[in-house]
N, C-alpha and C positions, 0 to 999 in steps of 0.2 A: 627462403628470402631472409636478408639480414634484418636486424632489429628495426622496428618502426617506433621511433622515439618522438612522441607528441607532447612531452611534458612542457616544453618551452621552445621558443625560437632562438634561444641562446645555445642550443646543443649543436648547431651547424659547424661544419668544417670548411676551411677555405676552399674555394673552387680552384681549378687549375690556373685560370687567368689571374686570380687573386694571388696565388702562390708565386706566379711569375712576377707580378707587380711588387710583392714583398721582397723577393730575392734581388730584384733590379733597382731597389730604392736607393736614392742618394740620401745619406744621413750625416748628421753632425750631433753636437751636444745640445739637446733642447733646453737644459737648465741655463745655458748661456744664450738661449734663443737662436742657436746656430744650426738647427736641423732644417734643411730646406724643404723636406717633405712635410714636416709638421707645419712649417710656416705656410706652405701651399694649401694644406688642408684647412687650416684656420681661416686663411683669406678666402678660400672657396666657399665655405659655409657662411662667413660673415657677409659676403657679397650676395649669396643666394637668398638670404633672408633680409638683406638691406640693413644690416646692423653694423655698428661701429667696429667692434673687436670680437675676437674669439680666442679661446684657450683650450688646449687639449688636456683631458684628464684620463686617468686609467680606468675609472669606473663611473657609472651613472650616479651612484649614491654619493660619491665624492663631489661630483659636479653639482648635484642638488644641494648638498651640504655647504659647499662653498658659496653658492648663490644665496642661500638663507643667511649665511654669515655676512655677506656683502650688504644685504638689505636691512639687517636688524642689529639691535644692541641687546645685551643680556637683560632679562626680566620683561622683555616685550613679548608679543604674541602674534602668531600667524593664523590665518584662516584657511582651512582645507576641508575636503570631504572626509568623512569617517573612514573611507576605504583608501585614502591617498597613500601612495608609495612612500612619500616622505615621512608619514606617521607610522605606517605598519611594517615597512620592510627595510628600514635603514638603521636598525639597531638602536633606536632611541637617540640618534645623532643630533636631532634638533635640540634636545636639552643638553646633551653632552658637549657638543661643539659650539653651540651658540648661546646656551642658557636661555632658550626661548621655549615657550609653551605653545600648544596647538589648540585652537578653538575648532572643534569638530562639527561639521555640518552634515545633516542627514539628507544627502542628495539623492539623485536618481541614477543608479548604476555608476556611481563614482563621479557624477557631474553635479555641480552646484549652480544655482542661479544668481543673478545680480541682486535680486530681492533678498535671498538668503544671506548673501555677503553683507548687504547693508544692515540687516537686523542682527548680525553677529559681531558687529564692530562695537568694542567697548567705548563708552563715553571718554574722550581724551582728558577731561578735567576731573574724572572720578579716579583719584589716585589709589583707591583700594584694589582696583582690577588692573591687569597688565595692559600696557599701551599696545593697541593694535597697529601694526606697521606694514604687514605683508599679506598678500593673498597668493596661494599656490594652487594652480589648476594642473590637471593631468590629462593629456590628450595623445593617443587614445587612453582609456582607463584600463588598467591591468585587472584589478579585482572586479571591475564592472563589465568584464567580458569584451574588451576591445571596442567599447562604445565611443562614438565621436561627438564632440561638442557641436552644437549649432553655432556657427561663427557669429551670428547676430547676437547671441547671448554673451559670447566673449566680449563683444563690443560694449554691451551694457555693463558687464563687470568692470571694464576699463573706465567707464564713466563714473562708476561708484568709487573706484580707486582714486581717480583724479579729484573727485569731490572731497574725499576724506584724506588725501595726501598719503595714500598707501602704495607700496611697491607691488608689482605684479610679475610673478615668476611662473613659467610654464615648464613642468616636467614633461618634456617631449620625447620620452624614451621610445615611443612608437609613433611619433608625429608623422613620419613619412607614410605610415599606413593610413592615417587620417587624410593627408594631402592627396593620396592616390584615390582613396575611396570616395572622397567628396570633391575631387578635382579642384582643389584650392591652391592659391598662390602663396608660396613661402613668404614673400615680401609683405603680404597682408598681416601675417603673424608678427613679422619684425616691427611693424608700425604700432602694434598693440602692446606687446610685452616689453618689459624692461630687461629681462633675462630669459633665455631659453636653453635648456639642456637637450642636446641631440645625441641619442645613443646610436652607435654604429654596429653594435654586436648583437642586436636582436634581429629584426626583419632584414636588415641590410647584410648580415652574415659575416661580419669581421670577427677576428679572435678577441678583440678588446677595444675599448676606447669610447669616450663620450666627449663631445665638444660643447663648452659653455659659450654662448654668444650673448652679447648685450650692448648697452650703450656705454660710451666712453667714461662717463662719470662714475658708474658702478664698477666697470671692469678694470679701472686703473689699479685696484688693490687685489684683483683676482689671482695674480701670480704669487703674491705674498701669502694669501690664504691657502693656495694650493701647496706652497712650501710648508706651511704650518701643519697641514693635514698629511704631509709626507708624500705628496703627489709629484714631486719633481723627478723627471726621468731623463735618461741620457739619449742613446741612439734609438729613440722610439719612432723614428721616421719609417722603420719597417712596418709598424702598425698603422702609421698615418697613411702610408702608401696603400694599404689594404682598404682604408677608409675612402680614399680618393677613388680607387677602383670600384668600390661598392656604390658610391654616389653616381658614378658614370654608367654602371652596368646593372645594378640591382634594384633600382627604384621602381621602374615601370612594371617589373615582373611581380611586384607585391600583389598586383591584381589577381595573379594565379592563386596565391595563398588565400585571398579573400573568397575566390570562387569555390575552392575546395572546402574551406571552412563552412561556407553556406550550404554546400551539398551534404556535409557531415551533419549540420544542424537539421536539415530536412530529413535525413535518414533516421536520426535519433527521434524526431517527432513522431515517426511512424511505428516506433517500437512500443509494445505494451508495457515493458518494464520501466519506461521513462515517464516521470511525472511532469517535468517541465524542461523546456529548452529556452534559455534567454535569447533575445534578439541577436542575430549575428550580423555585424556590420563590417568587420575586418577579418583578422586571422585567428581570433579567439572564440572558442565555443564553450559556454558554461551550461551544464545541465544537471538535473537532479533525478535520481531514481525514485520510483514510487515508494519503496520501502528502504529505510536506512539499513536494515539487516542484509539487504542485497548487495551492499557496496563491496564487502570482502569477496564474495563469490564472483561478482562482476569483474573486479580487478584481477582475480585469479585466472578467469577464463581469458582475459586479454593477455596476461603474462604467458599462458600456454601457447598463444599465437605469436609470442615475441613482440607484443605491443605494449608500450608504456604511455600512460597519461598521468595527470596530476590529480591528487585528492587534496583540495584546499580546506577541508574540514567543514563542519556544519552542513554536510550533505552536498557540498559544492564540488562537482567534478569538472575538470578543465582539459580541453584539447587545444593545442596551438599548432597551426600549420606553418611551414617554413621552407626555406631554400632547399633543404635536403630531403624533403618529403615528396617523393616522385609520384607520377601518375599510377604506376604499378602498385606502389604502397597504398595509395589512396583507394584503389579498387579493392585491394585485399581488406583494408580496414572497413570499408562499407559492407563487404560480404560478411565479415566477422560480426559486425553489429547486428546484421539481420539474423544471424544464426545463434546468438547467445540465448541460453535457456536459464531462467531464474525462477 
């Protein structure tokens, strides 16, 4: 059997239908806003979430960084969880691109509460500390194992932001996983957040692309910020067509990824060599071995079976199910887990 790659849902290849959509795309020069496929994708997502405008970016990190730039001024501060992608996995871009610092919150599996946000806001008249102007949430949480926010808590965070005149951005890299898992309405998110980044290259399986959506007041400068960050692209409608195809064909099937992830979590819990499996809500499984010294031999036995997973450090091992992970692969992986000897 070919390699079973469970390191991330970013390792997928385009499906036959997606390749046909890419090859048949109508394209133009997007820097001039003349690419019809890009324009269609942006309009589709803006309408889906009930927001004013949308802009296509090459990567999720660039879209998040642009959003932070739109919300803040240098020397200000944003609030996020200690495991947030914008802090841990975007190369220090918050400080480099926007001159902004991060107030890190000790949340639960990457999720923070409204009460924690409130207590993290610096007094606006205390000029010795940075001015707090933005809150960044992440749903689902990456380092938190695909955990989904309780939407009631998100509403409470919005109230705190309104009370203190703070912006609210959502890193929605895997937002569609949360929408499917919790049967939520995209428009409900559009009413709460000022900006949302929607990644198309994770669970939805496109080769590249993230769309930033938001209200008109903030988004009016988004294309300028994208230009400054080097994100202007030409006939990128080929990739936008992949995004449109994914939105039309790959959303509901995310439930399959969630089911398989849950089964993997259940199988791991039965193994004597496993100390803990974090709760599995979507397509990410995070687990820990009983002994740290077992990590290397564990990974080696997986490699012998042509299986790859992620070691996130500090004993945290990660499995991510995705579009290219078939039922046959799934059954083999479950069998391998049962037969590992440590």
